[in-house]
C-alpha positions in Angstrom: 0.3 0.3 0.1 1.0 4.3 -0.2 1.4 6.4 2.3 -1.7 8.3 1.8 -1.9 9.0 -1.5 -0.8 12.7 -0.6 -3.7 13.3 2.0 -1.9 14.8 5.8 -2.3 12.2 8.0 -5.7 11.5 8.9 -7.9 8.8 10.6 -11.1 7.3 10.2 -13.1 6.4 12.9 -16.2 3.7 11.9 -19.4 3.2 15.2 -21.6 0.1 15.4 -25.2 1.8 17.0 -28.2 -0.9 17.2 -30.9 1.9 16.6 -34.6 1.9 18.3 -37.2 1.0 15.8 -39.0 5.0 16.4 -34.9 5.4 15.2 -35.0 8.2 17.4 -31.8 6.9 20.7 -28.9 4.5 19.5 -26.4 2.8 21.7 -22.8 2.1 20.5 -22.4 -1.5 20.3 -18.2 -0.9 18.4 -16.0 1.6 17.0 -12.4 1.2 15.5 -10.5 3.8 14.1 -8.0 3.8 10.9 -4.8 5.6 11.2 -2.6 7.1 7.9 0.3 9.2 7.9 1.0 9.2 11.0 3.5 7.5 13.2 2.6 4.4 15.2 2.3 5.1 18.9 3.9 2.4 20.1 6.9 2.0 17.1 7.8 5.1 16.4 10.3 4.5 13.7 6.5 2.4 12.2 4.2 5.2 9.7 0.3 4.1 10.0 0.4 3.8 6.1 -1.4 2.0 3.2 -3.9 3.9 1.7 -3.2 4.1 -1.8 -6.1 7.7 -2.4 -9.9 8.0 -2.9 -10.5 6.1 -5.4 -8.7 2.5 -3.4 -10.6 0.4 -0.5 -10.0 1.3 2.4 -11.0 -0.7 5.7 -11.4 -0.9 9.0 -11.7 -3.5 11.5 -14.1 -2.5 14.5 -13.6 -4.1 17.9 -15.0 -8.4 18.3 -18.0 -8.0 20.5 -21.1 -10.5 20.4 -24.2 -8.8 20.9 -28.4 -10.4 20.5 -30.1 -7.3 18.6 -33.6 -7.0 19.5 -36.5 -7.6 17.1 -37.5 -4.5 15.7 -33.7 -2.8 16.5 -31.6 -2.0 13.0 -28.5 -1.7 12.8 -26.5 1.8 12.0 -23.2 2.4 10.4 -21.4 5.8 11.6 -18.4 7.3 9.9 -16.8 10.0 11.2 -13.2 11.7 10.7 -12.7 12.9 15.0 -13.4 9.9 17.8 -12.9 11.9 21.2 -11.8 8.2 22.5 -8.8 7.7 19.0 -6.1 10.2 19.0 -4.1 11.8 17.6 -7.1 12.8 15.3 -7.0 14.2 11.8 -5.7 17.8 11.6 -7.1 19.0 8.4 -10.4 20.5 8.5 -11.2 20.4 5.1 -11.2 16.2 5.0 -14.5 14.8 4.2 -15.3 11.2 4.5 -17.6 10.8 1.5 -19.4 6.6 1.0 -20.8 5.3 -2.7 -23.8 4.7 -1.8 -25.4 1.7 -4.2 -21.4 1.9 -4.1 -18.6 -1.0 -3.4 -18.8 -0.2 0.7 -19.9 -2.6 2.6 -20.2 -4.0 6.5 -19.1 -7.4 6.7 -20.6 -8.9 10.2 -19.5 -12.4 11.0 -22.4 -14.3 12.7 
């Protein structure tokens, strides 16, 4: 993989929610983050790289969990460039996340 396609260092956080039937409430189930172009916190000699640009695949792994989603509830996926649970945050306020609805985006949920 490449080093970020020329983009400034950033992080993308994914959050998976149990959304209540009325859609007005949601409970966070799990989350994960992917850093690109940043030094590793555990090994400063290494860098988090592996993104080849806007048209390249981009995976974010979330923490595994075992949960029963109640009947009538549904899953919601949130994507953000800033999650206070993961530092350092993205530095460029102009960065945006774009998800192609009906495109190659997917959420893998092993059962």
